[in-house]
Biopython code that builds the backbone (N, CA, C, O; Angstrom):
import numpy as np
from Bio.PDB.StructureBuilder import StructureBuilder

atoms = [
    (1, "MET", "N", (-97.508, 196.139, 75.743)),
    (1, "MET", "CA", (-97.548, 195.654, 77.026)),
    (1, "MET", "C", (-97.973, 194.187, 77.003)),
    (1, "MET", "O", (-99.001, 193.799, 76.449)),
    (2, "THR", "N", (-96.929, 193.240, 77.776)),
    (2, "THR", "CA", (-97.289, 191.788, 77.586)),
    (2, "THR", "C", (-98.636, 191.386, 78.460)),
    (2, "THR", "O", (-98.769, 191.834, 79.599)),
    (3, "LYS", "N", (-99.314, 190.792, 78.054)),
    (3, "LYS", "CA", (-100.469, 190.173, 78.765)),
    (3, "LYS", "C", (-99.909, 189.211, 79.627)),
    (3, "LYS", "O", (-98.971, 188.469, 79.338)),
    (4, "LYS", "N", (-100.683, 189.262, 80.988)),
    (4, "LYS", "CA", (-100.208, 188.472, 81.995)),
    (4, "LYS", "C", (-101.372, 187.438, 82.431)),
    (4, "LYS", "O", (-102.504, 187.923, 82.451)),
    (5, "ILE", "N", (-101.251, 186.181, 82.756)),
    (5, "ILE", "CA", (-102.283, 185.335, 83.306)),
    (5, "ILE", "C", (-101.739, 184.347, 84.698)),
    (5, "ILE", "O", (-100.564, 183.999, 84.814)),
    (6, "LEU", "N", (-102.638, 184.047, 85.525)),
    (6, "LEU", "CA", (-102.384, 183.569, 86.746)),
    (6, "LEU", "C", (-103.109, 182.207, 86.478)),
    (6, "LEU", "O", (-104.311, 182.130, 86.226)),
    (7, "LEU", "N", (-102.220, 181.095, 86.562)),
    (7, "LEU", "CA", (-102.794, 179.717, 86.165)),
    (7, "LEU", "C", (-102.606, 179.022, 87.654)),
    (7, "LEU", "O", (-101.561, 179.034, 88.306)),
    (8, "HIS", "N", (-103.847, 178.422, 88.038)),
    (8, "HIS", "CA", (-103.822, 177.563, 89.220)),
    (8, "HIS", "C", (-103.171, 176.223, 88.794)),
    (8, "HIS", "O", (-103.572, 175.564, 87.834)),
    (9, "ILE", "N", (-102.229, 175.911, 89.518)),
    (9, "ILE", "CA", (-101.487, 174.508, 89.310)),
    (9, "ILE", "C", (-101.770, 173.537, 90.615)),
    (9, "ILE", "O", (-101.560, 173.832, 91.792)),
    (10, "CYS", "N", (-102.301, 172.300, 90.097)),
    (10, "CYS", "CA", (-102.583, 171.367, 91.167)),
    (10, "CYS", "C", (-101.278, 170.129, 91.285)),
    (10, "CYS", "O", (-101.221, 169.245, 92.140)),
    (11, "CYS", "N", (-100.470, 170.331, 90.368)),
    (11, "CYS", "CA", (-99.466, 169.445, 90.122)),
    (11, "CYS", "C", (-98.581, 169.819, 88.675)),
    (11, "CYS", "O", (-98.995, 170.526, 87.757)),
    (12, "ALA", "N", (-97.391, 169.206, 88.749)),
    (12, "ALA", "CA", (-96.493, 169.736, 87.216)),
    (12, "ALA", "C", (-97.019, 169.044, 86.292)),
    (12, "ALA", "O", (-97.158, 169.649, 85.229)),
    (13, "PRO", "N", (-97.467, 167.659, 86.330)),
    (13, "PRO", "CA", (-98.045, 167.029, 84.928)),
    (13, "PRO", "C", (-99.116, 167.769, 84.448)),
    (13, "PRO", "O", (-99.122, 168.019, 83.243)),
    (14, "CYS", "N", (-99.991, 168.155, 85.119)),
    (14, "CYS", "CA", (-101.144, 168.812, 84.726)),
    (14, "CYS", "C", (-100.817, 170.343, 84.169)),
    (14, "CYS", "O", (-101.510, 170.913, 83.326)),
    (15, "ALA", "N", (-99.596, 170.919, 84.814)),
    (15, "ALA", "CA", (-99.372, 172.095, 84.367)),
    (15, "ALA", "C", (-98.492, 172.223, 82.950)),
    (15, "ALA", "O", (-98.642, 173.158, 82.163)),
    (16, "CYS", "N", (-97.793, 171.406, 82.809)),
    (16, "CYS", "CA", (-96.898, 171.361, 81.505)),
    (16, "CYS", "C", (-97.523, 171.782, 80.321)),
    (16, "CYS", "O", (-97.169, 172.842, 79.805)),
    (17, "TYR", "N", (-98.482, 171.032, 79.780)),
    (17, "TYR", "CA", (-98.794, 171.593, 78.395)),
    (17, "TYR", "C", (-99.465, 172.873, 78.385)),
    (17, "TYR", "O", (-99.091, 173.666, 77.521)),
    (18, "PRO", "N", (-100.617, 173.322, 79.378)),
    (18, "PRO", "CA", (-101.216, 174.662, 79.600)),
    (18, "PRO", "C", (-99.849, 175.806, 79.593)),
    (18, "PRO", "O", (-99.890, 176.849, 78.942)),
    (19, "ILE", "N", (-98.971, 175.498, 80.220)),
    (19, "ILE", "CA", (-97.988, 176.586, 80.295)),
    (19, "ILE", "C", (-97.370, 176.669, 79.165)),
    (19, "ILE", "O", (-96.959, 177.777, 78.822)),
    (20, "LYS", "N", (-97.170, 175.601, 78.372)),
    (20, "LYS", "CA", (-96.440, 175.518, 77.051)),
    (20, "LYS", "C", (-97.174, 176.510, 76.034)),
    (20, "LYS", "O", (-96.574, 177.385, 75.411)),
    (21, "VAL", "N", (-98.496, 176.272, 75.948)),
    (21, "VAL", "CA", (-99.438, 176.848, 75.122)),
    (21, "VAL", "C", (-99.698, 178.276, 75.590)),
    (21, "VAL", "O", (-99.861, 179.126, 74.715)),
    (22, "LEU", "N", (-99.749, 178.590, 76.721)),
    (22, "LEU", "CA", (-100.088, 179.978, 77.313)),
    (22, "LEU", "C", (-98.810, 180.703, 77.002)),
    (22, "LEU", "O", (-98.931, 181.822, 76.504)),
    (23, "LYS", "N", (-97.677, 180.263, 77.207)),
    (23, "LYS", "CA", (-96.440, 181.252, 77.093)),
    (23, "LYS", "C", (-96.216, 181.870, 75.657)),
    (23, "LYS", "O", (-95.441, 182.788, 75.389)),
    (24, "GLU", "N", (-97.180, 181.081, 74.644)),
    (24, "GLU", "CA", (-96.994, 181.799, 73.201)),
    (24, "GLU", "C", (-97.681, 183.382, 73.314)),
    (24, "GLU", "O", (-97.259, 184.347, 72.676)),
    (25, "GLU", "N", (-98.660, 183.410, 74.130)),
    (25, "GLU", "CA", (-99.360, 184.820, 74.170)),
    (25, "GLU", "C", (-99.291, 185.633, 75.483)),
    (25, "GLU", "O", (-99.590, 186.822, 75.592)),
    (26, "PHE", "N", (-98.867, 184.843, 76.429)),
    (26, "PHE", "CA", (-98.986, 185.507, 77.929)),
    (26, "PHE", "C", (-97.742, 185.215, 78.518)),
    (26, "PHE", "O", (-97.029, 184.251, 78.236)),
    (27, "GLU", "N", (-97.476, 186.246, 79.496)),
    (27, "GLU", "CA", (-96.534, 186.022, 80.677)),
    (27, "GLU", "C", (-97.337, 185.079, 81.690)),
    (27, "GLU", "O", (-98.423, 185.455, 82.132)),
    (28, "VAL", "N", (-96.817, 183.925, 82.027)),
    (28, "VAL", "CA", (-97.432, 182.958, 82.838)),
    (28, "VAL", "C", (-97.135, 182.921, 83.981)),
    (28, "VAL", "O", (-95.972, 182.569, 84.182)),
    (29, "PHE", "N", (-98.012, 183.255, 85.257)),
    (29, "PHE", "CA", (-97.626, 183.125, 86.720)),
    (29, "PHE", "C", (-98.376, 181.970, 87.275)),
    (29, "PHE", "O", (-99.596, 182.001, 87.114)),
    (30, "GLY", "N", (-97.899, 181.036, 87.851)),
    (30, "GLY", "CA", (-98.456, 179.929, 88.464)),
    (30, "GLY", "C", (-98.762, 180.089, 89.991)),
    (30, "GLY", "O", (-97.947, 180.588, 90.767)),
    (31, "LEU", "N", (-100.030, 179.616, 90.376)),
    (31, "LEU", "CA", (-100.535, 179.472, 91.890)),
    (31, "LEU", "C", (-100.674, 178.070, 92.159)),
    (31, "LEU", "O", (-101.536, 177.369, 91.630)),
    (32, "TRP", "N", (-99.720, 177.618, 93.080)),
    (32, "TRP", "CA", (-99.800, 176.429, 93.550)),
    (32, "TRP", "C", (-100.754, 176.326, 94.655)),
    (32, "TRP", "O", (-100.698, 177.159, 95.560)),
    (33, "TYR", "N", (-101.771, 175.230, 94.678)),
    (33, "TYR", "CA", (-102.647, 175.519, 95.686)),
    (33, "TYR", "C", (-103.463, 174.036, 95.661)),
    (33, "TYR", "O", (-104.341, 173.862, 94.816)),
    (34, "ASN", "N", (-103.185, 173.175, 96.455)),
    (34, "ASN", "CA", (-103.820, 171.630, 96.583)),
    (34, "ASN", "C", (-103.533, 171.068, 97.944)),
    (34, "ASN", "O", (-102.646, 170.263, 98.230)),
    (35, "PRO", "N", (-104.684, 171.780, 98.974)),
    (35, "PRO", "CA", (-104.411, 171.231, 100.141)),
    (35, "PRO", "C", (-105.045, 169.664, 100.231)),
    (35, "PRO", "O", (-104.692, 169.062, 101.246)),
    (36, "ASN", "N", (-105.708, 169.107, 99.542)),
    (36, "ASN", "CA", (-106.293, 167.670, 99.604)),
    (36, "ASN", "C", (-105.216, 166.684, 99.151)),
    (36, "ASN", "O", (-105.622, 165.540, 98.947)),
    (37, "ILE", "N", (-103.974, 166.910, 98.966)),
    (37, "ILE", "CA", (-102.982, 165.948, 98.806)),
    (37, "ILE", "C", (-102.472, 165.389, 100.180)),
    (37, "ILE", "O", (-102.106, 166.126, 101.096)),
    (38, "HIS", "N", (-102.482, 163.934, 100.245)),
    (38, "HIS", "CA", (-102.135, 163.441, 101.723)),
    (38, "HIS", "C", (-101.359, 162.192, 101.260)),
    (38, "HIS", "O", (-101.760, 161.650, 100.230)),
    (39, "PRO", "N", (-100.304, 161.679, 101.896)),
    (39, "PRO", "CA", (-99.763, 162.182, 102.986)),
    (39, "PRO", "C", (-99.025, 163.637, 102.933)),
    (39, "PRO", "O", (-99.185, 164.144, 101.823)),
    (40, "PHE", "N", (-98.416, 164.286, 103.643)),
    (40, "PHE", "CA", (-97.717, 165.528, 103.552)),
    (40, "PHE", "C", (-96.553, 165.361, 102.620)),
    (40, "PHE", "O", (-96.154, 166.199, 101.810)),
    (41, "THR", "N", (-96.006, 164.028, 102.869)),
    (41, "THR", "CA", (-94.661, 163.718, 101.919)),
    (41, "THR", "C", (-95.077, 163.744, 100.507)),
    (41, "THR", "O", (-94.309, 164.232, 99.678)),
    (42, "GLU", "N", (-96.243, 163.255, 100.144)),
    (42, "GLU", "CA", (-96.720, 163.583, 98.819)),
    (42, "GLU", "C", (-96.879, 164.991, 98.254)),
    (42, "GLU", "O", (-96.598, 165.321, 97.102)),
    (43, "TYR", "N", (-97.378, 165.801, 99.241)),
    (43, "TYR", "CA", (-97.761, 167.085, 98.901)),
    (43, "TYR", "C", (-96.247, 167.998, 98.751)),
    (43, "TYR", "O", (-96.182, 169.006, 98.047)),
    (44, "LYS", "N", (-95.301, 167.563, 99.383)),
    (44, "LYS", "CA", (-94.060, 168.099, 99.352)),
    (44, "LYS", "C", (-93.274, 167.786, 98.153)),
    (44, "LYS", "O", (-92.549, 168.613, 97.600)),
    (45, "ARG", "N", (-93.444, 166.494, 97.739)),
    (45, "ARG", "CA", (-92.860, 165.964, 96.438)),
    (45, "ARG", "C", (-93.632, 166.601, 95.370)),
    (45, "ARG", "O", (-92.964, 166.796, 94.355)),
    (46, "ARG", "N", (-94.805, 166.964, 95.317)),
    (46, "ARG", "CA", (-95.472, 167.463, 94.176)),
    (46, "ARG", "C", (-95.107, 168.914, 94.130)),
    (46, "ARG", "O", (-94.973, 169.570, 93.097)),
    (47, "LEU", "N", (-94.942, 169.392, 95.489)),
    (47, "LEU", "CA", (-94.776, 171.040, 95.308)),
    (47, "LEU", "C", (-93.250, 171.090, 94.632)),
    (47, "LEU", "O", (-93.064, 171.841, 93.674)),
    (48, "GLU", "N", (-92.132, 170.247, 95.171)),
    (48, "GLU", "CA", (-90.990, 170.501, 94.512)),
    (48, "GLU", "C", (-90.827, 170.346, 92.900)),
    (48, "GLU", "O", (-90.087, 170.977, 92.146)),
    (49, "GLU", "N", (-91.874, 169.170, 92.572)),
    (49, "GLU", "CA", (-91.949, 169.295, 91.126)),
    (49, "GLU", "C", (-92.470, 170.409, 90.414)),
    (49, "GLU", "O", (-91.938, 170.594, 89.319)),
    (50, "VAL", "N", (-93.353, 171.187, 90.739)),
    (50, "VAL", "CA", (-93.960, 172.429, 90.628)),
    (50, "VAL", "C", (-92.885, 173.508, 90.275)),
    (50, "VAL", "O", (-92.865, 174.263, 89.303)),
    (51, "LYS", "N", (-91.979, 173.391, 91.329)),
    (51, "LYS", "CA", (-90.985, 174.645, 91.300)),
    (51, "LYS", "C", (-90.099, 174.307, 90.443)),
    (51, "LYS", "O", (-89.267, 175.201, 90.286)),
    (52, "LYS", "N", (-89.887, 173.207, 89.694)),
    (52, "LYS", "CA", (-89.030, 172.920, 88.452)),
    (52, "LYS", "C", (-89.703, 173.542, 87.367)),
    (52, "LYS", "O", (-88.926, 173.826, 86.455)),
    (53, "LEU", "N", (-90.691, 173.799, 87.194)),
    (53, "LEU", "CA", (-91.443, 174.112, 86.036)),
    (53, "LEU", "C", (-90.915, 175.717, 85.526)),
    (53, "LEU", "O", (-91.413, 176.243, 84.530)),
]
sb = StructureBuilder()
sb.init_structure("model")
sb.init_model(0)
sb.init_chain("A")
sb.init_seg("    ")
for serial, (resi, resn, name, xyz) in enumerate(atoms, 1):
    if name == "N":
        sb.init_residue(resn, " ", resi, " ")
    sb.init_atom(name, np.array(xyz, "f"), 0.0, 1.0, " ", f" {name:<3s}", serial, name[0])
structure = sb.get_structure()
């Protein structure tokens, strides 16, 4: 049985390394949540980058 882990992701640059390391032992699932990003265009830009992970 594969171990699973949920990783909170605030932005793609912060998530790259942890995902890489965690994938060695876990099936990684990301949770994008960061309502403090403004303006909304920046929020959308960061979300699109996270989707590329």
